[in-house]
C-alpha positions in Angstrom: 91.1 90.4 121.7 89.0 88.5 119.3 87.5 88.6 115.8 83.7 88.3 115.6 83.6 86.9 112.0 85.7 84.9 109.6 87.8 86.7 107.0 85.6 87.4 103.9 82.3 87.0 105.8 79.7 89.5 104.9 79.1 92.3 107.4 76.6 95.2 107.5 76.8 98.7 109.0 76.9 98.5 112.8 78.2 94.9 113.1 80.7 94.4 115.8 83.7 92.9 113.9 86.5 93.0 116.5 86.9 93.4 120.3 90.3 94.7 121.5 93.1 96.9 120.4 93.8 96.9 116.7 94.1 99.5 114.0 91.0 100.6 112.1 91.0 100.1 108.3 88.7 101.2 105.5 84.9 101.2 106.3 85.4 100.6 110.0 85.1 102.8 113.1 86.0 102.4 116.8 84.0 102.9 120.0 86.3 102.3 123.0 87.8 98.9 122.5 85.3 97.7 119.8 85.5 98.0 116.0 82.3 98.2 113.9 81.6 98.1 110.2 80.3 101.2 108.3 79.5 99.5 105.0 78.1 96.3 103.6 81.1 94.3 102.6 83.6 91.6 103.2 85.5 91.8 106.5 89.3 91.2 106.3 91.5 90.6 109.3 95.1 91.6 108.8 98.0 91.3 111.2 97.4 94.7 112.7 94.4 96.1 111.0 90.7 95.2 110.3 89.1 96.4 107.1 85.8 96.0 105.3 85.9 95.7 101.5 82.7 97.4 100.4 80.7 95.3 97.9 79.2 98.1 96.0 81.8 100.8 96.4 82.9 103.1 93.6 86.4 103.4 92.4 88.8 105.4 94.5 92.0 106.0 92.5 95.4 105.3 94.1 98.9 105.8 92.9 100.1 102.6 91.2 96.7 101.5 90.1 96.4 100.0 86.6 93.3 101.5 85.0 91.4 101.3 81.7 89.9 104.6 80.6 88.3 106.4 77.7 89.5 109.8 76.3 86.7 112.3 76.8 88.3 115.6 75.9 91.5 117.2 74.6 93.0 120.4 76.1 96.2 122.2 75.6 98.9 119.6 76.2 96.7 117.0 77.9 93.8 114.6 77.6 90.9 114.2 80.0 90.3 110.5 80.6 87.2 108.9 82.2 88.4 106.2 84.6 85.2 105.8 86.5 86.3 108.0 89.4 84.6 111.2 90.7 86.8 113.3 88.4 88.3 112.7 85.0 91.9 111.7 85.1 94.6 113.7 83.3 97.2 112.4 80.8 99.8 114.9 79.7 101.7 114.7 76.4 104.9 114.1 78.3 103.3 111.1 80.1 102.1 109.8 76.7 105.1 110.1 74.5 107.9 111.1 76.9 108.4 114.4 75.0 107.3 117.9 76.0 104.3 119.5 74.4 104.9 121.7 71.4 102.3 124.0 69.9 102.5 122.4 66.4 101.8 118.9 67.8 98.6 117.3 66.5 97.5 115.6 69.7 94.7 113.6 67.9 97.3 111.7 66.1 98.5 110.3 69.4 95.1 109.9 71.1 91.7 111.1 70.1 88.3 111.5 71.8 86.7 108.1 72.2 90.0 106.1 72.3 90.4 103.5 75.0 93.7 103.3 76.9 95.4 101.1 79.5 97.3 103.4 81.8 98.9 103.6 85.2 98.1 106.2 87.9 101.5 107.9 88.7 100.4 110.8 90.8 97.4 112.6 92.4 97.3 116.4 92.3 96.1 118.7 95.1 92.5 118.3 94.1 92.8 114.4 94.1 92.7 114.2 90.4 94.5 111.1 89.0 97.5 111.7 86.8 98.1 109.0 84.3 101.0 107.6 82.2 101.0 105.3 79.3 104.7 105.0 79.2 105.5 101.3 79.8 105.0 97.8 78.7 101.4 96.9 77.8 100.2 100.4 78.3 98.7 102.7 75.7 95.9 102.8 73.2 93.7 99.7 73.0 93.5 98.3 69.4 91.8 95.0 70.0 89.3 93.3 72.3 86.3 94.7 74.2 85.6 95.8 77.8 83.2 94.6 80.5 82.6 96.3 83.8 82.4 94.8 87.3 82.3 96.4 90.8 85.8 97.8 91.5 85.8 96.4 95.0 85.5 92.9 93.6 88.6 93.1 91.5 90.7 91.4 94.2 88.5 88.4 94.0 88.9 88.2 90.2 92.6 88.3 90.6 92.6 85.8 93.5 95.3 85.1 96.1 98.7 85.4 94.3 96.8 85.6 91.0 95.2 82.2 91.4 91.8 83.1 90.0 92.9 85.1 86.9 95.8 82.7 86.1 93.3 79.8 86.1 90.9 81.7 83.8 93.8 82.6 81.4 95.0 79.0 81.3 91.5 77.5 80.7 90.3 80.0 78.1 93.7 81.1 76.4 92.4 84.6 76.2 94.3 87.8 77.0 92.7 89.6 79.9 93.8 93.0 81.3 92.3 93.9 84.6 91.9 97.6 85.6 91.6 98.4 89.3 88.7 100.7 88.3 86.5 97.6 87.5 87.0 97.6 83.8 88.3 94.3 82.2 89.7 94.1 78.7 89.2 90.8 76.9 90.7 89.6 73.7 90.6 86.0 72.5 91.2 83.8 69.5 87.5 83.6 68.7 84.2 84.9 70.0 83.3 81.7 71.8 86.4 81.9 74.0 85.7 85.5 74.7 82.1 84.8 75.7 83.3 82.1 78.1 85.6 84.6 79.8 82.6 87.0 80.1 80.5 84.3 81.7 83.2 83.5 84.2 83.9 87.1 85.2 80.2 87.8 85.6 80.0 84.7 87.9 82.9 86.0 90.0 81.3 89.4 90.2 78.0 87.9 91.4 79.6 85.5 93.9 82.6 87.5 95.1 81.2 87.4 98.7 81.3 83.6 98.9 84.0 81.2 100.0 85.5 78.5 97.8 85.0 80.6 94.7 88.1 79.6 92.8 87.2 75.9 93.0 83.7 76.5 91.9 84.9 78.6 88.9 87.2 75.7 87.9 84.3 73.3 88.1 82.1 75.7 86.1 84.7 76.0 83.3 85.2 72.2 83.2 81.4 71.7 82.9 81.1 74.2 80.1 84.0 72.6 78.2 82.5 69.1 78.5 79.2 70.4 77.3 80.8 71.8 74.1 82.4 68.4 73.2 
């Protein structure tokens, strides 16, 4: 039994990534005792499973995901929310204000078309539509900041191991950053200069997510920019 690459190496469809008995993960397939990649991405060797993190994959919603979405439509007792998935997600009145829907309720006073929200996926219905909730700390309508988009599969690199990357970015820029698993990142800082610095850093992470030693390079990048501003 042996791995054919190092964890986080780039692989392409058809690459032999493991010889031996081990469970197949996302974007892999087995032929007899061999595992192969089905997508271009970063190979990850776990304790009992091999997966490939697709570099250009779209967002596949999962229960528990934090997402940033935009209200696209209002229907009886619910809002349709674009979260970048194949289908719009659903947010019910009960999951928005913890009260049942009443016919006299003016839903636009809670959320209107065009509003941006931070929400959590709490369920998936039979058609695999995400069910959202904005009940909870730091969830709800967004009042400040702006959003940039990165490839959803690169979100783990932006967060880093045990939060190492994002915590370093927060410490160095003193901005508030909310990361949606759907690839949308909400940024709010004390001034435009700090916000623009976060955007530069996140774009760099997005472009270099497939490389090793990224956290150290981002730290050096931030230090260099700060020194140039002095």
